[in-house]
C-alpha positions as CSV (number, residue, x, y, z in Angstrom):
1,X,164.1,204.3,56.3
2,X,165.9,204.4,59.6
3,X,162.8,206.1,61.2
4,X,160.5,203.4,59.9
5,X,162.8,200.7,61.4
6,X,162.8,202.5,64.8
7,X,159.0,202.9,64.8
8,X,158.6,199.2,63.9
9,X,161.0,198.2,66.7
10,X,159.1,200.3,69.2
11,X,155.8,198.7,68.1
12,X,157.2,195.2,68.4
13,X,158.7,195.9,71.8
14,X,155.3,197.4,73.0
15,X,153.3,194.4,71.7
16,X,155.8,192.0,73.3
17,X,155.6,193.7,76.7
18,X,151.8,193.2,76.6
19,X,152.2,189.5,76.0
20,X,151.5,187.2,78.9
21,X,152.3,183.4,78.5
22,X,152.7,180.4,80.7
23,X,152.5,177.4,78.4
24,X,154.3,174.5,76.8
25,X,155.8,175.3,73.4
26,X,154.1,173.3,70.7
27,X,156.2,174.5,67.8
28,X,159.2,176.7,67.3
29,X,161.0,178.1,64.3
30,X,163.8,180.7,64.0
31,X,164.3,183.5,61.5
32,X,167.4,182.5,59.4
33,X,168.8,186.0,59.4
34,X,168.4,187.1,63.0
35,X,167.6,184.0,64.9
36,X,164.3,185.5,66.1
37,X,162.0,182.7,67.4
38,X,158.4,182.3,66.5
39,X,156.7,179.9,68.9
40,X,153.3,178.3,69.0
41,X,151.5,178.0,72.3
42,X,147.9,177.1,72.7
43,X,147.7,177.0,68.9
44,X,148.6,180.7,68.6
45,X,151.9,181.9,66.9
46,X,154.0,184.5,68.7
47,X,157.1,186.1,67.2
48,X,159.4,187.1,70.1
49,X,160.8,190.4,68.9
50,X,162.9,192.7,71.0
51,X,166.5,192.7,71.8
52,X,166.7,189.3,73.5
53,X,169.0,186.6,72.1
54,X,167.3,183.3,72.8
55,X,170.4,181.5,71.5
56,X,168.2,178.9,69.7
57,X,167.5,177.3,73.2
58,X,163.7,177.1,72.9
59,X,162.5,173.7,71.9
60,X,159.2,171.9,71.5
61,X,157.9,170.7,74.9
62,X,159.7,173.4,76.9
63,X,157.6,175.6,79.2
64,X,157.9,179.3,78.5
65,X,156.5,182.0,80.8
66,X,156.4,185.8,80.7
67,X,154.3,188.3,82.7
68,X,152.5,191.1,81.0
69,X,154.4,194.4,81.3
70,X,157.8,192.8,81.3
71,X,160.3,191.6,78.7
72,X,161.7,188.8,80.9
73,X,161.1,185.2,79.8
74,X,161.6,182.1,81.9
75,X,162.2,178.9,79.9
76,X,162.0,175.6,81.7
77,X,163.6,172.8,79.7
78,X,161.4,169.8,79.2
79,X,164.0,167.1,79.8
80,X,166.1,168.5,82.7
81,X,163.8,171.0,84.4
82,X,166.6,173.6,84.0
83,X,165.4,177.1,84.2
84,X,166.8,179.8,81.9
85,X,166.0,183.5,82.2
86,X,166.1,185.7,79.1
87,X,165.8,189.5,79.3
88,X,166.6,192.3,81.6
């Protein structure tokens, strides 16, 4: 079971590192157990796996950006323009 969990974690991290976004968040929901966010941008749902704690800070209308090949997200808050960096 532990091996399966490790493999799924690696797959999720690989898929996430290949994600490239620079869009306004249309919808967001959080997994009740882990707080893992699923966001909708350009009418596509993305679950943001990995080891980043987004601390429930992603909200509808915020701008989220991430370059392919990284696991660093920049969140720009809709109301204040505040920039928050998540990841390594």
